[in-house]
All heavy atoms as an XYZ file, in Angstrom:
993
protein
N      84.921    169.840     20.222
C      84.198    171.062     19.882
C      84.597    171.572     18.490
O      83.735    171.897     17.700
C      84.477    172.106     20.968
C      83.989    173.477     20.662
S      82.231    173.600     20.900
C      81.996    175.312     20.576
N      85.898    171.621     18.193
C      86.345    172.106     16.880
C      85.770    171.246     15.759
O      85.305    171.753     14.754
C      87.878    172.097     16.770
C      88.553    173.228     17.457
C      90.061    173.267     17.131
N      90.251    174.209     16.033
C      90.593    173.873     14.796
N      90.808    172.630     14.481
N      90.723    174.791     13.871
N      85.839    169.934     15.924
C      85.349    169.030     14.893
C      83.871    169.215     14.618
O      83.438    169.230     13.461
N      83.076    169.382     15.677
C      81.641    169.556     15.508
C      81.329    170.879     14.822
O      80.448    170.955     13.968
C      80.915    169.485     16.862
C      80.904    168.099     17.458
C      82.161    167.795     18.275
O      83.060    168.658     18.376
O      82.260    166.676     18.789
N      82.063    171.932     15.176
C      81.835    173.236     14.563
C      82.237    173.218     13.083
O      81.540    173.767     12.230
C      82.586    174.319     15.325
C      82.250    175.766     14.990
C      80.756    176.038     15.009
C      82.971    176.696     15.965
N      83.327    172.535     12.756
C      83.718    172.397     11.358
C      82.672    171.610     10.569
O      82.346    171.952      9.431
C      85.090    171.736     11.238
C      86.273    172.634     11.563
C      87.538    171.816     11.772
C      86.477    173.671     10.467
N      82.131    170.563     11.165
C      81.097    169.791     10.485
C      79.849    170.643     10.259
O      79.234    170.592      9.186
C      80.745    168.522     11.260
C      79.802    167.632     10.442
C      79.520    166.322     11.122
N      78.724    166.561     12.306
C      78.895    165.931     13.464
N      79.807    165.006     13.599
N      78.134    166.202     14.490
N      79.470    171.460     11.241
C      78.330    172.365     11.076
C      78.545    173.276      9.865
O      77.659    173.420      9.013
C      78.114    173.201     12.344
C      77.139    174.338     12.151
C      75.763    174.094     12.130
C      77.585    175.643     11.979
C      74.865    175.140     11.942
C      76.688    176.687     11.787
C      75.342    176.428     11.763
O      74.452    177.461     11.579
N      79.730    173.870      9.773
C      80.013    174.755      8.648
C      79.988    173.991      7.328
O      79.485    174.485      6.321
C      81.367    175.443      8.840
C      81.470    176.400     10.032
C      82.892    176.925     10.163
C      80.458    177.531      9.923
N      80.523    172.785      7.325
C      80.546    171.981      6.101
C      79.141    171.611      5.649
O      78.892    171.463      4.454
C      81.372    170.714      6.319
N      78.216    171.478      6.571
C      76.862    171.069      6.231
C      75.943    172.233      5.877
O      74.736    172.052      5.739
C      76.272    170.242      7.371
C      76.959    168.896      7.501
C      76.428    168.049      8.646
O      75.592    168.536      9.443
O      76.860    166.894      8.749
N      76.506    173.427      5.670
C      75.684    174.561      5.257
C      74.977    174.300      3.930
O      73.940    174.891      3.652
C      76.519    175.839      5.175
C      76.928    176.433      6.522
C      77.893    177.594      6.317
C      75.719    176.869      7.336
N      75.514    173.406      3.113
C      74.835    173.042      1.859
C      73.456    172.452      2.146
O      72.573    172.498      1.284
C      75.680    172.041      1.068
N      73.277    171.896      3.330
C      71.996    171.317      3.718
C      71.217    172.217      4.679
O      70.162    171.831      5.180
C      72.206    169.948      4.362
C      72.639    168.922      3.372
C      72.196    168.785      2.086
C      73.577    167.886      3.572
N      72.804    167.726      1.480
C      73.672    167.153      2.378
C      74.368    167.496      4.652
C      74.506    166.058      2.221
C      75.201    166.411      4.493
C      75.266    165.702      3.295
N      71.742    173.396      4.939
C      71.082    174.322      5.867
C      71.065    175.731      5.274
O      71.682    176.649      5.811
C      71.805    174.311      7.212
N      70.382    175.908      4.142
C      70.427    177.215      3.476
C      69.917    178.363      4.341
O      70.390    179.495      4.202
C      69.561    177.013      2.225
C      68.712    175.828      2.520
C      69.520    174.960      3.441
N      68.992    178.099      5.251
C      68.497    179.180      6.111
C      69.588    179.667      7.058
O      69.639    180.850      7.401
C      67.272    178.721      6.887
C      66.085    178.461      5.963
O      66.109    178.888      4.797
O      65.123    177.824      6.425
N      70.479    178.789      7.478
C      71.581    179.207      8.349
C      72.526    180.151      7.627
O      73.105    181.054      8.245
C      72.343    177.987      8.862
N      72.698    179.962      6.318
C      73.563    180.857      5.552
C      73.051    182.290      5.661
O      73.830    183.230      5.813
C      73.638    180.415      4.072
C      74.368    179.073      3.967
C      74.314    181.470      3.210
C      74.312    178.436      2.588
N      71.754    182.455      5.608
C      71.171    183.796      5.652
C      70.922    184.311      7.062
O      71.022    185.509      7.311
C      69.836    183.798      4.886
C      69.925    183.489      3.399
C      68.533    183.389      2.801
C      70.751    184.537      2.680
N      70.595    183.426      7.993
C      70.126    183.887      9.287
C      71.109    183.757     10.444
O      70.905    184.362     11.487
C      68.826    183.156      9.642
C      67.713    183.520      8.677
C      66.381    182.911      9.058
O      66.158    182.642     10.252
O      65.561    182.717      8.142
N      72.149    182.953     10.309
C      73.091    182.793     11.420
C      74.071    183.955     11.398
O      75.057    183.961     10.672
C      73.831    181.459     11.315
C      74.698    181.202     12.523
O      75.065    182.119     13.253
N      75.053    179.947     12.744
N      73.811    184.945     12.217
C      74.629    186.167     12.262
C      75.995    185.934     12.895
O      76.865    186.797     12.832
C      73.885    187.280     13.017
C      72.515    187.605     12.462
C      72.589    188.072     11.029
C      71.201    188.452     10.545
N      70.964    188.218      9.162
N      76.211    184.775     13.511
C      77.504    184.474     14.130
C      78.530    183.990     13.106
O      79.713    183.877     13.428
C      77.329    183.427     15.230
N      78.088    183.707     11.885
C      79.019    183.259     10.854
C      79.788    184.452     10.303
O      79.227    185.529     10.103
C      78.272    182.557      9.718
C      77.490    181.306     10.081
C      76.800    180.739      8.850
C      78.394    180.266     10.720
N      81.076    184.240     10.048
C      81.927    185.270      9.441
C      82.289    184.819      8.034
O      82.729    183.679      7.840
C      83.201    185.463     10.275
C      82.941    185.998     11.667
C      84.236    186.206     12.440
N      85.043    184.994     12.557
C      84.860    184.040     13.472
N      83.888    184.158     14.353
N      85.648    182.978     13.508
N      82.117    185.705      7.063
C      82.339    185.374      5.662
C      83.441    186.246      5.072
O      83.534    187.421      5.373
C      81.062    185.621      4.862
C      79.924    184.745      5.264
C      78.983    185.004      6.232
C      79.599    183.463      4.731
N      78.099    183.963      6.315
C      78.454    183.004      5.401
C      80.162    182.658      3.741
C      77.856    181.783      5.118
C      79.569    181.446      3.450
C      78.430    181.020      4.138
N      84.253    185.646      4.183
C      85.234    186.407      3.409
C      85.583    185.604      2.164
O      85.324    184.408      2.095
C      86.478    186.726      4.228
C      87.291    185.533      4.655
C      88.483    185.966      5.531
N      89.176    184.833      6.065
C      90.135    184.143      5.448
N      90.524    184.508      4.236
N      90.716    183.109      6.011
N      86.155    186.290      1.187
C      86.618    185.614     -0.022
C      88.077    185.232      0.156
O      88.851    185.955      0.777
C      86.493    186.530     -1.234
C      85.073    186.752     -1.688
C      85.017    187.569     -2.955
O      85.658    187.167     -3.954
O      84.346    188.607     -2.930
N      88.443    184.096     -0.421
C      89.855    183.707     -0.427
C      90.487    184.246     -1.701
O      89.792    184.661     -2.619
C      89.999    182.181     -0.381
O      89.659    181.638     -1.645
N      91.782    184.219     -1.770
C      92.472    184.668     -2.967
C      92.232    183.768     -4.163
O      92.412    184.177     -5.304
N      91.794    182.537     -3.928
C      91.594    181.580     -5.021
C      90.155    181.556     -5.535
O      89.819    180.730     -6.372
C      91.987    180.175     -4.553
O      91.120    179.754     -3.516
N      89.299    182.434     -5.015
C      87.913    182.482     -5.465
C      86.939    181.700     -4.611
O      85.738    181.766     -4.838
N      87.432    180.936     -3.640
C      86.538    180.225     -2.721
C      85.995    181.203     -1.690
O      86.527    182.296     -1.493
C      87.276    179.107     -1.996
C      87.631    177.947     -2.905
O      87.108    177.872     -4.030
O      88.455    177.110     -2.487
N      84.944    180.799     -1.009
C      84.445    181.535      0.145
C      84.983    180.875      1.393
O      85.068    179.645      1.471
C      82.915    181.507      0.186
C      82.179    182.328     -0.848
C      80.670    182.099     -0.713
C      82.487    183.803     -0.676
N      85.322    181.684      2.367
C      85.747    181.174      3.669
C      84.664    181.563      4.664
O      84.260    182.726      4.730
C      87.098    181.789      4.110
C      88.164    181.607      3.038
C      87.520    181.221      5.464
C      88.544    180.186      2.746
N      84.182    180.576      5.407
C      83.203    180.848      6.452
C      83.809    180.401      7.771
O      84.432    179.349      7.860
C      81.834    180.172      6.167
C      81.947    178.665      6.073
C      80.801    180.580      7.213
N      83.643    181.258      8.778
C      84.190    180.963     10.091
C      83.148    181.110     11.176
O      82.113    181.758     10.986
N      83.448    180.505     12.309
C      82.576    180.595     13.475
C      83.412    180.323     14.717
O      84.517    179.789     14.628
C      81.427    179.595     13.371
N      82.873    180.674     15.864
C      83.578    180.456     17.122
C      84.506    181.614     17.442
O      84.770    182.472     16.604
N      84.987    181.612     18.681
C      85.874    182.673     19.165
C      87.096    182.073     19.828
O      87.047    180.953     20.354
C      85.140    183.557     20.187
C      83.989    184.332     19.569
O      84.191    184.912     18.487
O      82.907    184.357     20.169
N      88.171    182.845     19.843
C      89.383    182.444     20.553
C      89.902    181.106     20.074
O      89.915    180.823     18.878
N      90.310    180.240     21.015
C      90.887    178.954     20.642
C      89.907    178.019     19.936
O      90.307    177.089     19.252
C      91.337    178.342     21.960
C      91.133    179.354     23.002
C      90.354    180.485     22.435
N      88.601    178.264     20.076
C      87.619    177.393     19.427
C      87.203    177.923     18.052
O      86.350    177.330     17.398
C      86.386    177.207     20.310
O      85.692    178.428     20.462
N      87.798    179.028     17.590
C      87.452    179.583     16.277
C      87.917    178.643     15.169
O      89.002    178.065     15.236
C      88.086    180.964     16.103
N      87.067    178.465     14.163
C      87.384    177.602     13.028
C      86.972    178.294     11.737
O      86.125    179.189     11.741
C      86.690    176.224     13.124
C      87.154    175.448     14.341
C      85.186    176.358     13.106
N      87.574    177.845     10.638
C      87.190    178.295      9.306
C      87.192    177.108      8.366
O      87.942    176.151      8.558
C      88.173    179.333      8.760
C      88.103    180.672      9.411
C      88.979    181.690      8.713
O      90.035    181.320      8.151
O      88.606    182.874      8.740
N      86.347    177.202      7.357
C      86.289    176.170      6.333
C      86.165    176.870      4.982
O      85.569    177.939      4.880
C      85.120    175.191      6.600
C      85.289    173.914      5.801
C      83.787    175.832      6.344
C      84.414    172.782      6.300
N      86.746    176.270      3.974
C      86.708    176.817      2.623
C      85.564    176.173      1.850
O      85.409    174.947      1.870
C      88.045    176.531      1.932
O      87.996    176.930      0.586
N      84.766    176.998      1.184
C      83.653    176.523      0.375
C      83.964    176.797     -1.092
O      84.144    177.958     -1.482
C      82.348    177.245      0.743
C      81.909    177.220      2.207
C      80.674    178.084      2.400
C      81.653    175.798      2.663
N      84.036    175.748     -1.894
C      84.199    175.901     -3.334
C      82.836    175.890     -3.991
O      81.997    175.040     -3.667
N      82.590    176.831     -4.883
C      81.281    176.956     -5.503
C      81.293    176.386     -6.917
O      82.309    176.451     -7.609
C      80.855    178.420     -5.538
C      80.875    179.151     -4.193
C      80.432    180.605     -4.376
C      80.025    178.449     -3.154
N      80.138    175.842     -7.336
C      80.017    175.356     -8.709
C      79.676    176.527     -9.632
O      79.581    177.683     -9.185
C      79.007    174.205     -8.799
C      77.566    174.618     -8.496
O      77.253    175.827     -8.465
O      76.741    173.713     -8.300
N      79.457    176.263    -10.897
C      79.202    177.328    -11.875
C      77.885    178.063    -11.613
O      77.686    179.163    -12.114
C      79.217    176.753    -13.297
O      78.211    175.775    -13.444
N      76.994    177.474    -10.820
C      75.735    178.127    -10.448
C      75.823    178.838     -9.100
O      74.811    179.340     -8.602
C      74.601    177.097    -10.411
C      74.279    176.546    -11.786
O      74.199    177.347    -12.736
O      74.130    175.318    -11.915
N      77.005    178.861     -8.481
C      77.189    179.533     -7.205
C      76.748    178.715     -6.005
O      76.584    179.244     -4.915
N      76.583    177.413     -6.167
C      76.177    176.538     -5.063
C      77.398    175.847     -4.479
O      78.385    175.615     -5.169
C      75.169    175.507     -5.570
C      73.926    176.176     -6.121
C      72.923    175.158     -6.629
N      71.888    175.856     -7.356
C      71.594    175.645     -8.639
N      72.218    174.710     -9.322
N      70.650    176.336     -9.222
N      77.312    175.464     -3.217
C      78.432    174.804     -2.543
C      78.687    173.450     -3.196
O      77.833    172.571     -3.176
C      78.155    174.637     -1.038
C      77.966    176.003     -0.382
C      79.292    173.852     -0.379
C      77.451    175.941      1.052
N      79.876    173.301     -3.778
C      80.254    172.035     -4.425
C      81.266    171.277     -3.582
O      81.246    170.049     -3.526
C      80.822    172.291     -5.813
N      82.170    172.017     -2.916
C      83.204    171.388     -2.098
C      83.379    172.153     -0.799
O      83.082    173.349     -0.717
C      84.563    171.342     -2.835
O      84.988    172.684     -3.095
C      84.475    170.549     -4.127
N      83.849    171.446      0.190
C      84.244    172.055      1.461
C      85.616    171.500      1.828
O      85.942    170.357      1.471
C      83.222    171.775      2.592
C      81.870    172.404      2.265
C      83.054    170.295      2.847
N      86.421    172.315      2.518
C      87.753    171.858      2.890
C      88.193    172.511      4.186
O      88.044    173.721      4.374
C      88.774    172.184      1.793
C      90.173    171.793      2.159
C      90.559    170.461      2.166
C      91.092    172.755      2.527
C      91.848    170.087      2.521
C      92.386    172.406      2.885
C      92.760    171.070      2.881
N      88.710    171.692      5.074
C      89.358    172.160      6.305
C      90.728    171.491      6.363
O      90.815    170.265      6.247
C      88.536    171.787      7.529
N      91.800    172.259      6.504
C      93.127    171.658      6.500
C      93.474    170.904      7.779
O      94.420    170.118      7.791
C      94.059    172.862      6.317
C      93.292    174.015      6.868
C      91.840    173.712      6.603
N      92.686    171.104      8.838
C      93.117    170.592     10.143
C      91.971    170.133     11.039
O      91.970    170.396     12.232
C      93.921    171.679     10.855
C      93.113    172.948     11.077
O      91.987    173.064     10.560
O      93.622    173.846     11.773
N      91.005    169.399     10.481
C      89.915    168.908     11.330
C      90.457    167.816     12.248
O      91.169    166.915     11.803
C      88.765    168.350     10.494
C      87.591    167.947     11.385
C      86.332    167.709     10.578
N      85.221    167.519     11.491
C      84.602    166.359     11.677
N      84.957    165.280     11.003
N      83.613    166.270     12.534
N      90.142    167.881     13.548
C      90.620    166.854     14.470
C      90.073    165.471     14.100
O      88.880    165.302     13.902
C      90.072    167.301     15.829
C      89.755    168.746     15.666
C      89.392    168.937     14.234
N      90.979    164.521     13.972
C      90.598    163.133     13.650
C      90.925    162.280     14.863
O      92.050    162.243     15.341
C      91.366    162.642     12.419
C      90.994    161.251     11.983
C      91.574    160.909     10.618
N      93.007    161.049     10.552
C      93.887    160.042     10.598
N      93.455    158.803     10.696
N      95.174    160.273     10.525
N      89.944    161.546     15.344
C      90.113    160.793     16.593
C      90.556    159.359     16.365
O      90.426    158.525     17.247
C      88.804    160.817     17.388
O      87.772    160.223     16.643
N      91.099    159.056     15.202
C      91.558    157.684     14.928
C      92.725    157.303     15.829
O      92.946    156.129     16.102
C      91.958    157.535     13.471
N      93.466    158.286     16.277
C      94.584    158.048     17.183
C      94.520    159.069     18.303
O      93.936    160.130     18.154
C      95.940    158.192     16.448
O      96.032    159.519     15.932
C      96.067    157.192     15.323
N      95.108    158.750     19.420
C      95.212    159.711     20.529
C      96.608    160.304     20.514
O      97.573    159.579     20.302
C      94.939    159.028     21.866
C      93.481    158.679     22.073
C      92.560    159.882     22.137
O      92.984    160.966     22.595
O      91.410    159.748     21.715
N      96.782    161.589     20.717
C      95.704    162.578     20.790
C      95.102    162.807     19.418
O      95.640    162.348     18.420
C      96.426    163.833     21.273
C      97.819    163.688     20.749
C      98.115    162.200     20.758
N      93.964    163.530     19.391
C      93.326    163.821     18.105
C      94.337    164.463     17.166
O      95.095    165.334     17.555
C      92.137    164.751     18.284
C      90.947    164.041     18.869
O      90.888    162.821     18.901
N      89.987    164.798     19.342
N      94.331    164.008     15.949
C      95.295    164.417     14.948
C      94.664    165.410     13.977
O      93.672    165.079     13.336
C      95.716    163.164     14.190
C      96.968    163.126     13.388
C      98.191    163.491     14.221
C      97.146    161.723     12.826
N      95.202    166.649     13.839
C      94.665    167.563     12.831
C      94.940    166.989     11.439
O      96.079    166.718     11.089
C      95.432    168.861     13.042
C      96.211    168.695     14.297
C      96.286    167.236     14.593
N      93.880    166.772     10.659
C      93.983    166.073      9.383
C      93.189    166.819      8.320
O      92.074    167.268      8.594
C      93.419    164.643      9.529
O      94.097    163.984     10.603
C      93.589    163.839      8.259
N      93.719    166.963      7.098
C      92.928    167.570      6.025
C      91.635    166.781      5.803
O      91.643    165.550      5.810
C      93.847    167.478      4.804
C      95.231    167.407      5.370
C      95.078    166.630      6.650
N      90.554    167.515      5.608
C      89.218    166.932      5.536
C      88.437    167.661      4.457
O      88.495    168.881      4.368
C      88.580    167.106      6.896
C      87.220    166.582      7.106
C      86.854    165.270      7.229
C      86.024    167.344      7.268
N      85.507    165.181      7.467
C      84.976    166.435      7.494
C      85.739    168.702      7.260
C      83.661    166.842      7.696
C      84.434    169.110      7.462
C      83.415    168.183      7.677
N      87.758    166.915      3.594
C      87.028    167.573      2.510
C      85.700    166.878      2.245
O      85.525    165.712      2.573
C      87.870    167.645      1.251
C      88.160    166.333      0.579
C      89.160    166.474     -0.580
N      90.518    166.484     -0.074
C      91.353    167.525     -0.116
N      90.998    168.648     -0.684
N      92.561    167.449      0.383
N      84.812    167.639      1.627
C      83.516    167.095      1.242
C      83.136    167.562     -0.143
O      83.654    168.569     -0.646
N      82.231    166.813     -0.761
C      81.712    167.129     -2.093
C      80.188    167.039     -2.041
O      79.649    166.085     -1.471
C      82.242    166.139     -3.134
C      83.726    166.152     -3.260
N      84.385    167.009     -4.104
C      84.677    165.449     -2.628
C      85.687    166.821     -3.986
N      85.883    165.878     -3.092
N      79.528    168.023     -2.648
C      78.065    168.049     -2.710
C      77.629    168.109     -4.162
O      78.266    168.769     -4.988
C      77.511    169.257     -1.943
C      77.792    169.201     -0.472
C      78.901    169.818      0.070
C      76.949    168.500      0.362
C      79.172    169.749      1.418
C      77.208    168.422      1.729
C      78.326    169.053      2.251
N      76.534    167.430     -4.479
C      76.047    167.401     -5.860
C      74.550    167.113     -5.888
O      73.911    167.014     -4.842
C      76.811    166.339     -6.661
O      76.620    165.058     -6.090
N      74.020    166.950     -7.086
C      72.605    166.663     -7.320
C      71.712    167.721     -6.673
O      70.800    167.414     -5.910
C      72.242    165.257     -6.833
C      70.857    164.826     -7.297
O      70.326    165.429     -8.262
O      70.286    163.899     -6.695
N      72.003    168.986     -6.986
C      71.189    170.080     -6.445
C      69.805    170.065     -7.076
O      69.669    169.874     -8.285
C      71.871    171.431     -6.695
C      72.827    171.800     -5.596
C      74.148    171.373     -5.620
C      72.401    172.563     -4.519
C      75.029    171.707     -4.608
C      73.272    172.904     -3.499
C      74.574    172.474     -3.543
O      75.434    172.800     -2.536
N      68.798    170.263     -6.208
C      67.407    170.318     -6.652
C      66.709    171.468     -5.939
O      67.005    171.753     -4.779
C      66.668    169.027     -6.302
C      67.278    167.786     -6.893
C      66.503    166.569     -6.451
N      67.310    165.376     -6.628
C      66.961    164.190     -6.165
N      65.838    164.029     -5.491
N      67.748    163.142     -6.363
N      65.767    172.078     -6.633
C      64.946    173.110     -6.026
C      63.869    172.415     -5.200
O      63.048    171.665     -5.732
C      64.323    174.004     -7.098
C      63.586    175.241     -6.590
C      64.516    176.146     -5.780
C      62.989    176.010     -7.763
N      63.904    172.620     -3.895
C      63.004    171.928     -2.969
C      62.524    172.936     -1.930
O      63.342    173.566     -1.257
C      63.750    170.777     -2.298
C      62.933    169.960     -1.367
N      61.902    169.138     -1.796
C      62.981    169.830     -0.027
C      61.362    168.548     -0.748
N      62.000    168.951      0.336
N      61.220    173.120     -1.808
C      60.627    174.083     -0.875
C      61.269    175.463     -1.041
O      61.664    176.111     -0.070
C      60.757    173.601      0.571
C      60.068    172.286      0.907
C      60.350    171.874      2.346
C      58.558    172.397      0.685
N      61.422    175.891     -2.283
C      61.988    177.199     -2.647
C      63.460    177.359     -2.270
O      63.956    178.479     -2.169
C      61.175    178.341     -2.025
C      59.760    178.396     -2.561
O      59.575    178.099     -3.756
O      58.842    178.731     -1.794
N      64.166    176.270     -2.044
C      65.584    176.311     -1.704
C      66.342    175.324     -2.587
O      65.860    174.225     -2.822
C      65.800    175.942     -0.238
C      65.259    176.960      0.731
C      64.943    176.285      2.058
N      64.514    177.236      3.053
C      63.274    177.701      3.151
N      62.350    177.322      2.291
N      62.947    178.553      4.095
N      67.535    175.722     -3.015
C      68.402    174.792     -3.736
C      69.156    173.968     -2.714
O      69.868    174.521     -1.869
C      69.366    175.545     -4.648
C      68.703    176.051     -5.885
C      68.271    177.325     -6.121
C      68.370    175.286     -7.035
N      67.685    177.397     -7.358
C      67.739    176.157     -7.945
C      68.539    173.952     -7.397
C      67.286    175.734     -9.193
C      68.091    173.531     -8.640
C      67.472    174.419     -9.524
N      68.984    172.650     -2.776
C      69.612    171.742     -1.812
C      70.414    170.676     -2.537
O      69.987    170.147     -3.561
C      68.552    171.031     -0.964
C      67.679    171.910     -0.095
C      66.540    171.095      0.472
C      68.503    172.516      1.016
N      71.559    170.349     -1.969
C      72.347    169.221     -2.470
C      71.686    167.942     -1.978
O      71.489    167.771     -0.776
C      73.774    169.303     -1.959
N      71.368    167.043     -2.884
C      70.745    165.788     -2.493
C      71.745    164.645     -2.419
O      71.387    163.514     -2.122
C      69.580    165.448     -3.420
C      68.284    166.053     -2.952
C      68.080    167.419     -2.989
C      67.280    165.254     -2.442
C      66.903    167.983     -2.536
C      66.087    165.802     -1.983
C      65.899    167.175     -2.029
N      73.030    164.935     -2.675
C      74.073    163.921     -2.544
C      75.321    164.577     -1.965
O      75.610    165.744     -2.227
C      74.397    163.284     -3.889
N      76.039    163.812     -1.159
C      77.272    164.330     -0.576
C      78.156    163.208     -0.077
O      77.705    162.067      0.098
N      79.424    163.559      0.096
C      80.380    162.624      0.701
C      81.474    163.426      1.380
O      81.716    164.580      1.046
C      80.979    161.669     -0.332
C      81.945    162.308     -1.297
C      82.577    161.294     -2.242
O      81.934    160.276     -2.562
O      83.722    161.536     -2.655
N      82.111    162.817      2.374
C      83.233    163.447      3.065
C      84.376    162.444      3.177
O      84.163    161.229      3.205
C      82.846    163.984      4.458
C      81.972    165.214      4.344
C      82.166    162.931      5.285
N      85.591    162.997      3.227
C      86.784    162.147      3.249
C      87.883    162.808      4.071
O      87.981    164.032      4.136
C      87.286    161.916      1.817
N      88.700    161.971      4.678
C      89.950    162.405      5.301
C      91.048    162.254      4.251
O      91.035    161.290      3.484
C      90.313    161.513      6.487
C      89.362    161.566      7.634
C      88.440    160.618      7.969
C      89.240    162.599      8.602
N      87.747    161.006      9.075
C      88.221    162.221      9.496
C      89.893    163.815      8.805
C      87.843    163.007     10.571
C      89.507    164.602      9.879
C      88.499    164.198     10.754
N      91.995    163.177      4.238
C      93.168    163.012      3.382
C      94.244    162.335      4.227
O      94.778    162.926      5.171
C      93.677    164.350      2.870
C      94.848    164.217      1.926
C      95.391    165.548      1.484
O      94.597    166.404      1.037
O      96.608    165.741      1.604
N      94.538    161.078      3.911
C      95.505    160.291      4.671
C      96.563    159.778      3.704
O      96.236    159.153      2.693
C      94.804    159.129      5.408
C      93.746    159.698      6.371
C      95.823    158.260      6.150
C      92.856    158.669      7.007
N      97.806    160.070      4.021
C      98.925    159.663      3.160
C      98.723    160.119      1.716
O      98.987    159.374      0.771
C      99.143    158.149      3.220
C      99.521    157.672      4.614
O     100.199    158.448      5.330
O      99.133    156.562      4.980
N      98.206    161.334      1.537
C      98.053    161.908      0.213
C      96.857    161.427     -0.572
O      96.675    161.828     -1.721
N      96.016    160.565      0.018
C      94.831    160.040     -0.673
C      93.578    160.383      0.116
O      93.588    160.373      1.344
C      94.901    158.512     -0.817
C      95.982    158.009     -1.717
C      95.895    156.511     -1.976
C      95.273    155.741     -0.845
N      95.277    154.294     -1.000
N      92.490    160.646     -0.615
C      91.203    160.848      0.046
C      90.622    159.499      0.435
O      90.442    158.625     -0.409
C      90.225    161.578     -0.873
C      90.492    163.070     -0.956
O      91.370    163.561     -0.231
O      89.813    163.740     -1.748
N      90.346    159.346      1.721
C      89.717    158.136      2.253
C      88.276    158.497      2.620
O      88.011    159.073      3.666
C      90.471    157.624      3.486
C      91.918    157.254      3.233
C      92.076    155.993      2.399
O      91.123    155.170      2.371
O      93.141    155.841      1.781
N      87.349    158.186      1.708
C      85.937    158.507      1.923
C      85.423    157.678      3.095
O      85.609    156.468      3.140
C      85.106    158.230      0.651
C      83.617    158.431      0.917
C      85.577    159.124     -0.492
N      84.789    158.349      4.056
C      84.232    157.608      5.188
C      82.733    157.789      5.337
O      82.102    157.127      6.154
C      84.949    157.940      6.498
C      84.637    159.312      7.053
C      83.616    159.498      7.971
C      85.381    160.417      6.665
C      83.328    160.749      8.477
C      85.111    161.663      7.173
C      84.086    161.828      8.074
O      83.804    163.070      8.571
N      82.151    158.689      4.542
C      80.696    158.841      4.591
C      80.207    159.296      3.218
O      80.783    160.190      2.615
C      80.289    159.858      5.644
C      78.810    159.986      5.781
C      78.003    159.248      6.593
C      77.946    160.887      5.059
N      76.691    159.632      6.430
C      76.638    160.643      5.494
C      78.159    161.862      4.108
C      75.544    161.338      5.000
C      77.082    162.555      3.603
C      75.781    162.298      4.059
N      79.142    158.661      2.735
C      78.436    159.066      1.525
C      76.957    159.003      1.831
O      76.512    158.097      2.540
C      78.726    158.124      0.358
C      80.139    158.167     -0.143
C      80.371    157.159     -1.263
O      79.918    156.028     -1.170
N      81.062    157.587     -2.299
N      76.221    159.947      1.303
C      74.791    159.919      1.566
C      73.980    160.563      0.474
O      74.483    161.373     -0.308
N      72.717    160.172      0.432
C      71.738    160.746     -0.476
C      70.561    161.187      0.379
O      70.068    160.420      1.223
C      71.298    159.723     -1.539
C      72.495    159.390     -2.430
C      70.129    160.242     -2.346
C      72.230    158.358     -3.485
N      70.132    162.411      0.184
C      68.996    162.941      0.934
C      67.711    162.361      0.335
O      67.481    162.450     -0.870
C      68.964    164.487      0.873
C      70.256    165.079      1.434
C      67.730    165.039      1.569
C      70.516    164.777      2.873
N      66.897    161.768      1.175
C      65.617    161.215      0.718
C      64.461    162.156      1.023
O      63.459    162.145      0.326
C      65.379    159.854      1.358
C      66.377    158.821      0.883
C      66.126    157.457      1.471
O      65.208    157.297      2.314
O      66.854    156.523      1.096
N      64.601    162.961      2.079
C      63.568    163.954      2.378
C      64.205    165.081      3.181
O      65.241    164.890      3.825
C      62.405    163.334      3.156
O      62.839    162.923      4.434
N      63.584    166.235      3.115
C      64.103    167.407      3.811
C      62.904    168.257      4.191
O      61.988    168.448      3.378
C      65.043    168.182      2.877
C      65.753    169.342      3.501
C      66.952    169.301      4.147
C      65.342    170.706      3.528
N      67.313    170.556      4.577
C      66.326    171.430      4.200
C      64.234    171.379      3.049
C      66.252    172.810      4.415
C      64.154    172.753      3.272
C      65.152    173.447      3.936
N      62.864    168.738      5.433
C      61.750    169.555      5.907
C      62.285    170.733      6.699
O      63.397    170.700      7.213
C      60.816    168.712      6.775
N      61.477    171.753      6.776
C      61.820    172.928      7.573
C      61.227    172.728      8.952
O      60.032    172.489      9.106
C      61.254    174.207      6.934
C      61.864    174.420      5.556
C      61.528    175.409      7.832
C      61.233    175.537      4.776
N      62.079    172.838      9.971
C      61.621    172.792     11.357
C      61.751    174.194     11.924
O      62.817    174.780     11.881
C      62.448    171.825     12.192
C      62.193    170.400     11.811
O      61.078    170.028     11.482
N      63.229    169.587     11.828
N      60.689    174.706     12.454
C      60.711    176.035     13.038
C      60.629    175.909     14.544
O      59.752    175.233     15.072
C      59.551    176.864     12.515
O      59.561    178.139     13.127
N      61.570    176.551     15.234
C      61.589    176.504     16.691
C      61.175    177.850     17.283
O      61.428    178.122     18.426
C      62.985    176.137     17.184
C      63.398    174.763     16.742
C      64.284    174.589     15.692
C      62.878    173.638     17.357
C      64.647    173.321     15.276
C      63.233    172.367     16.946
C      64.117    172.208     15.906
N      60.585    178.673     16.481
C      60.173    180.008     16.968
C      58.830    179.962     17.613
O      57.977    179.239     17.346
C      60.140    181.002     15.811
C      61.511    181.221     15.250
C      61.435    182.187     14.122
N      62.673    182.082     13.366
C      62.977    182.855     12.377
N      62.169    183.790     12.016
N      64.088    182.708     11.739
């Protein structure tokens, strides 16, 4: 559950409507100028740090303790992502490139990279 919630927060760069409309998100500034966004309650509460680029768009995400299932039990491991190639698409600025990595033994081990080929708004109302 924690890992999935952290991934949801990290993917806000691809869900701009959630930034504005998800009232369950908690926002605050960090002392270093990053934004901290949190979600969940009690033991399932999580937070992730969002680093912004010079245009105020999400450039990096960081969680110091995302559960990694490479070993049992799940190991809390530093986890980060990078977003780039922002484009104005359907009146929204979206990152069209991203990657995520685990920090293992002091090095970032990239395990996913992607490029967005299409993006659409799905309305469930």
